[in-house]
C-alpha positions as CSV (number, residue, x, y, z in Angstrom):
1,G,0.1,0.0,0.0
2,G,0.9,3.7,-0.1
3,P,2.5,4.0,3.4
4,Q,4.7,0.9,2.7
5,Q,5.8,2.1,-0.7
6,R,6.5,5.6,0.6
7,T,8.7,4.0,3.3
8,I,10.7,2.1,0.7
9,D,11.1,5.1,-1.5
10,I,12.3,7.5,1.1
11,A,14.7,4.9,2.6
12,N,16.2,4.5,-0.8
13,K,16.6,8.2,-1.4
14,L,18.1,8.8,2.1
15,L,20.9,6.1,1.3
16,K,22.2,8.6,-1.3
17,Y,22.8,11.1,1.5
18,G,24.5,8.5,3.7
19,I,21.6,8.0,6.0
20,K,20.6,4.5,6.9
21,T,17.0,3.5,7.5
22,H,15.8,0.4,9.6
23,V,12.2,-0.4,9.1
24,V,10.3,-1.9,12.0
25,Y,6.9,-3.3,10.8
26,P,4.1,-5.5,12.2
27,L,4.6,-9.3,11.5
28,C,1.1,-9.4,10.0
29,D,2.1,-7.0,7.3
30,S,2.3,-8.3,3.7
31,K,4.9,-10.7,2.7
32,R,5.4,-8.6,-0.4
33,F,6.4,-5.7,1.7
34,S,9.1,-7.8,3.5
35,E,10.3,-9.0,0.2
36,K,10.6,-5.5,-1.3
37,L,12.5,-4.3,1.7
38,K,15.0,-7.1,1.2
39,K,15.3,-6.5,-2.5
40,S,15.9,-2.8,-1.8
41,K,18.6,-3.8,0.8
42,I,16.8,-1.9,3.5
43,E,17.4,-3.2,7.0
44,S,14.1,-4.3,8.6
45,T,12.8,-6.2,11.6
46,P,9.2,-7.7,11.8
47,F,7.5,-7.3,15.2
48,R,4.5,-9.0,16.8
49,L,2.5,-5.9,17.1
50,T,-1.2,-5.7,17.5
51,R,-2.9,-3.0,15.6
52,L,-5.7,-0.8,17.0
53,S,-9.2,-1.9,15.7
54,L,-12.8,-1.4,16.8
55,E,-13.4,-5.0,16.2
56,L,-14.0,-6.2,19.9
57,R,-11.7,-9.2,19.7
58,I,-8.8,-7.2,18.3
59,L,-9.5,-4.3,20.6
60,L,-9.2,-6.4,23.7
61,K,-6.0,-8.1,22.2
62,Y,-4.6,-4.5,21.7
63,I,-5.3,-3.4,25.2
64,C,-3.9,-6.6,26.7
65,T,-0.7,-6.4,24.7
66,F,-0.3,-2.6,25.0
67,L,2.4,-2.4,27.8
68,P,4.3,-5.7,26.9
69,E,4.8,-4.5,23.3
70,I,5.8,-1.1,24.2
71,I,8.4,-2.6,26.6
72,H,9.6,-5.0,23.8
73,L,9.9,-2.1,21.4
74,Y,11.7,0.1,24.0
75,F,14.5,-2.3,24.5
76,F,15.0,-2.9,20.8
77,I,15.1,0.8,20.1
78,K,17.3,1.5,23.0
79,K,20.0,-0.9,22.1
80,S,20.0,0.1,18.4
81,N,21.1,3.6,19.2
82,Y,18.9,5.3,16.6
83,D,19.3,9.1,15.7
84,L,15.6,9.6,14.8
85,V,12.4,7.5,14.7
86,Q,9.7,8.3,12.3
87,I,6.2,7.0,13.0
88,T,4.0,6.4,10.0
89,G,0.4,7.0,10.5
90,T,-2.1,7.3,13.3
91,P,-2.7,5.8,15.8
92,Q,0.7,4.2,16.0
93,Y,1.0,4.8,19.7
94,K,3.4,2.0,20.7
95,G,6.3,3.0,18.7
96,L,5.9,6.6,19.6
97,I,5.8,5.9,23.4
98,A,8.7,3.3,23.2
99,S,10.9,5.7,21.2
100,S,10.3,8.7,23.5
101,L,11.0,6.6,26.6
102,A,14.2,5.5,24.9
103,G,15.3,9.1,24.6
104,I,15.2,9.2,20.8
105,P,13.6,12.1,18.8
106,V,10.3,11.2,17.2
107,V,8.7,12.7,13.9
108,W,5.1,11.4,13.5
109,I,3.3,11.4,10.1
110,F,-0.5,12.2,10.2
111,D,-2.2,11.1,7.1
112,D,-5.9,10.5,7.9
113,V,-9.0,12.7,8.5
114,K,-11.5,10.4,10.3
115,M,-10.8,8.9,13.7
116,P,-13.2,8.3,16.6
117,F,-13.3,11.4,18.8
118,L,-11.5,9.7,21.7
119,I,-8.8,8.5,19.4
120,R,-8.3,11.9,18.0
121,I,-8.0,13.5,21.4
122,M,-5.5,10.7,22.4
123,T,-3.5,11.4,19.3
124,R,-3.2,15.0,20.1
125,L,-2.3,14.5,23.7
126,L,0.4,11.9,22.9
127,A,1.8,14.1,20.0
128,K,2.0,17.0,22.4
129,F,4.1,15.3,25.0
130,F,6.0,12.6,22.9
131,A,6.4,13.8,19.4
132,N,9.3,16.2,18.5
133,G,7.7,17.2,15.2
134,I,4.8,16.3,12.9
135,I,4.5,15.7,9.2
136,F,1.0,16.1,7.6
137,N,0.3,15.3,4.1
138,S,-2.3,17.8,3.3
139,T,-3.9,21.0,4.5
140,R,-7.1,18.9,5.3
141,V,-5.0,16.8,7.8
142,Y,-3.6,19.9,9.3
143,D,-7.1,21.3,9.9
144,Y,-8.3,18.1,11.4
145,Y,-5.6,17.4,14.0
146,I,-3.5,20.7,14.4
147,R,-5.2,23.9,13.6
148,N,-6.5,25.7,16.8
149,T,-5.6,22.8,19.0
150,I,-2.8,22.1,21.6
151,L,-0.5,21.1,18.7
152,Q,-0.8,24.6,17.1
153,N,2.8,25.5,18.2
154,K,4.3,22.1,17.6
155,P,7.0,22.1,14.9
156,C,5.3,20.7,11.7
157,I,5.6,20.6,7.9
158,E,3.4,19.6,5.0
159,I,4.9,16.9,2.9
160,C,2.7,15.4,0.2
161,A,3.0,11.7,-0.8
162,P,6.2,11.4,-2.8
163,V,5.8,10.0,-6.2
164,D,8.4,9.7,-8.9
165,T,6.5,10.9,-11.9
166,F,9.1,9.5,-14.3
167,V,8.0,5.9,-13.3
168,F,4.4,6.7,-14.3
169,D,5.0,8.7,-17.5
170,P,2.5,7.3,-20.0
171,L,5.0,7.7,-22.9
172,K,7.2,5.2,-21.1
173,V,4.8,2.7,-19.6
174,K,3.0,-0.1,-21.5
175,P,-0.6,-0.7,-20.3
176,E,-1.4,-4.1,-18.6
177,N,-2.0,-6.6,-21.4
178,S,-5.3,-7.9,-20.0
179,M,-6.7,-4.3,-20.1
180,K,-6.1,-3.8,-23.8
181,N,-9.6,-3.8,-25.4
182,N,-10.6,-1.2,-28.0
183,K,-14.2,-1.9,-27.6
184,Q,-14.3,-1.2,-23.8
185,K,-13.4,1.8,-21.7
186,N,-11.6,1.0,-18.5
187,I,-12.5,2.8,-15.3
188,I,-10.2,1.8,-12.3
189,T,-9.4,2.4,-8.8
190,V,-6.4,1.4,-6.7
191,S,-7.6,0.8,-3.3
192,G,-7.2,-1.6,-0.3
193,V,-10.3,-3.2,0.8
194,S,-10.8,-1.0,3.9
195,P,-13.5,1.5,5.0
196,V,-11.4,4.5,4.6
197,K,-11.3,3.9,0.9
198,G,-15.0,4.1,0.3
199,L,-14.9,1.1,-2.0
200,E,-18.7,0.6,-1.6
201,Y,-19.2,4.0,-3.5
202,F,-17.0,2.8,-6.3
203,I,-19.0,-0.5,-6.5
204,R,-22.4,1.2,-6.4
205,M,-21.4,3.8,-9.0
206,A,-20.1,1.0,-11.4
207,S,-23.4,-1.0,-10.9
208,E,-25.5,2.0,-11.8
209,I,-23.3,3.1,-14.7
210,C,-23.4,-0.4,-16.3
211,M,-27.3,-0.2,-16.5
212,I,-26.6,2.7,-19.0
213,D,-23.4,1.8,-20.8
214,N,-22.4,-1.8,-21.5
215,E,-19.0,-0.8,-23.0
216,L,-17.4,-0.2,-19.7
217,T,-15.2,-2.4,-17.6
218,F,-14.5,-1.5,-14.0
219,Y,-11.2,-2.7,-12.3
220,V,-10.2,-2.7,-8.7
221,S,-6.6,-3.3,-7.4
222,G,-5.7,-3.5,-3.8
223,A,-5.3,-6.0,-1.0
224,K,-7.8,-7.5,1.3
225,I,-6.8,-6.7,4.8
226,S,-7.0,-9.3,7.5
227,S,-8.3,-6.8,10.2
228,Q,-11.1,-5.7,7.9
229,K,-12.8,-9.0,7.2
230,R,-16.3,-7.6,7.9
231,Y,-15.8,-4.9,5.5
232,S,-14.6,-7.2,2.8
233,E,-17.7,-9.3,3.3
234,K,-19.8,-6.2,3.0
235,I,-18.1,-5.4,-0.4
236,D,-18.7,-8.9,-1.6
237,F,-22.4,-8.8,-0.6
238,I,-22.9,-5.4,-2.4
239,I,-21.2,-6.9,-5.6
240,R,-23.4,-10.1,-5.4
241,F,-26.6,-8.0,-5.6
242,S,-25.5,-5.5,-8.2
243,N,-25.4,-5.3,-12.0
244,L,-21.8,-6.4,-12.0
245,N,-20.4,-9.6,-13.3
246,E,-17.2,-11.2,-14.6
247,E,-17.4,-9.2,-17.9
248,N,-17.8,-5.7,-16.5
249,Y,-16.0,-5.9,-13.1
250,K,-12.5,-7.2,-12.4
251,Y,-11.0,-7.4,-9.0
252,Y,-7.2,-7.8,-9.3
253,G,-6.0,-7.9,-5.7
254,M,-2.7,-6.6,-4.9
255,I,-0.5,-5.9,-8.0
256,D,3.2,-5.4,-8.5
257,N,3.1,-3.1,-11.5
258,V,0.8,-0.1,-10.6
259,P,2.2,2.1,-13.5
260,S,1.1,-0.4,-16.1
261,F,-2.3,-0.9,-14.4
262,L,-2.9,2.9,-14.4
263,A,-1.7,3.1,-18.0
264,G,-4.5,0.8,-19.0
265,A,-7.1,3.2,-17.8
266,N,-9.4,5.7,-19.5
267,I,-10.5,7.1,-16.2
268,F,-9.2,6.9,-12.7
269,V,-11.6,7.2,-9.7
270,C,-10.6,7.8,-6.1
271,S,-13.6,6.9,-3.8
272,S,-11.7,7.5,-0.6
273,V,-13.6,9.4,2.0
274,N,-11.2,9.5,5.0
275,E,-7.7,10.1,3.7
276,G,-5.9,13.4,3.7
277,G,-3.9,12.9,0.5
278,P,-4.1,9.3,-1.1
279,M,-1.0,8.4,-2.9
280,T,-2.9,6.9,-5.8
281,V,-4.3,10.3,-6.8
282,W,-0.7,11.6,-7.3
283,E,0.2,8.4,-9.2
284,A,-2.8,8.7,-11.5
285,M,-2.0,12.3,-12.2
286,S,1.5,11.4,-13.1
């Protein structure tokens, strides 16, 4: 996904300046992410970290493992003697607290605009006391978390999702072979199967438009996320009772070659409702 690719891209660029990056990521993260880190020769360590979720079973596990996982991270960070820790995304509280306790400066990336009220308040409080600086990826995120709050005077900077436009140049990228069909128009989205992506709106849009125009094919590329099983089932249910079929709707899952996928599109749609600055928008514009 976007945060993982951003991590790899930034780590590769920093190497040119003699700055080494060590990526610590949850053990449950994609095997593909792990393989890309190794291919890029970026040092990395998978950790058994429980993500925060409103699903009761996962939420209870998150609460029970909160202190043990912070302690585990603290000792790892302390002995590694880092100069700076970057926390990617909210609410990544465990890495933030562990790094601060280890005495390492922390920069925290904010990139969403919809969290439960208590989570938003907790994020501001923790950022106030534990973060040395904040990166926000759009003005919308700044307004959501920082403007006129206790973080107003915290050092912060806007950095949009970094995309190498050369990689996506349509004059240099060949479209995905399976998308080449002169009779059809391809409408696509690149979206993980998660509520923040608003994928149900894309599906319902596709279903309604297919009633009017039968020369359209709708494509979705993005991973199904283990912690979002209920949402994934909801999407499958909507598709089952729609006008979509194997001819006009294609779900690709996670793909390696996003530039080729985008190059095969006539129209790109971003249906996200809760993100500050989705990386796929910059990629599609490129």
